[in-house]
C-alpha positions in Angstrom: -2.0 18.3 -2.0 -0.1 16.0 -4.4 0.8 19.0 -6.6 2.5 20.7 -3.7 4.5 17.6 -2.6 5.3 16.1 -6.0 8.3 18.4 -6.9 10.0 17.3 -3.6 9.0 13.6 -3.8 11.8 11.2 -4.9 11.9 10.2 -8.5 12.7 6.8 -9.9 16.4 6.3 -10.5 19.1 3.9 -9.3 17.9 1.5 -6.7 14.4 0.6 -5.6 11.6 2.6 -7.2 9.6 4.9 -4.8 6.1 4.1 -3.7 3.5 6.2 -5.5 2.8 9.6 -3.9 -0.9 9.1 -3.4 -0.4 5.7 -1.8 2.3 7.1 0.5 0.1 9.9 1.6 -2.7 7.5 2.4 -0.4 5.4 4.5 1.0 8.5 6.2 -2.5 9.7 7.2 -3.7 6.3 8.4 -0.5 6.0 10.5 -1.2 9.3 12.2 -5.0 8.8 12.6 -4.5 5.5 14.3 -1.3 6.3 16.1 0.7 3.5 14.4 4.4 3.1 14.4 6.1 2.5 11.0 6.2 -1.3 11.7 2.6 -1.4 12.8 1.5 0.5 9.7 3.5 -1.8 7.4 2.1 -4.9 9.2 -1.5 -3.6 8.9 -1.0 -2.9 5.2 0.5 -6.3 4.5 -2.3 -8.0 6.4 -4.8 -6.3 4.2 -2.9 -7.4 1.1 -2.9 -11.0 2.3 -6.6 -10.9 3.0 -7.3 -9.5 -0.5 -5.1 -12.3 -2.0 -7.1 -14.9 -0.1 -10.4 -13.5 -1.2 -9.3 -13.4 -4.8 -8.0 -16.9 -4.7 -11.3 -18.1 -3.2 -13.4 -16.4 -5.8 -15.5 -18.6 -8.2 -13.6 -17.1 -11.2 -10.3 -18.6 -9.9 -11.7 -22.1 -9.1 -11.1 -24.8 -11.6 -14.0 -26.9 -12.7 -13.9 -30.7 -12.1 
């Protein structure tokens, strides 16, 4: 599917770089599967990113020894 869309997908240039095509497709499908508005999809994605940051910050590898 990516090969079909890639020629029409925006390329990096002036301004903000585009989100990767595969990531954008995943977000698009999740948005439609769960009937989310753009804002709800973005909020769900950011919530997951925050949870991953919290988990990685709490991992033993990131704790400093006393």
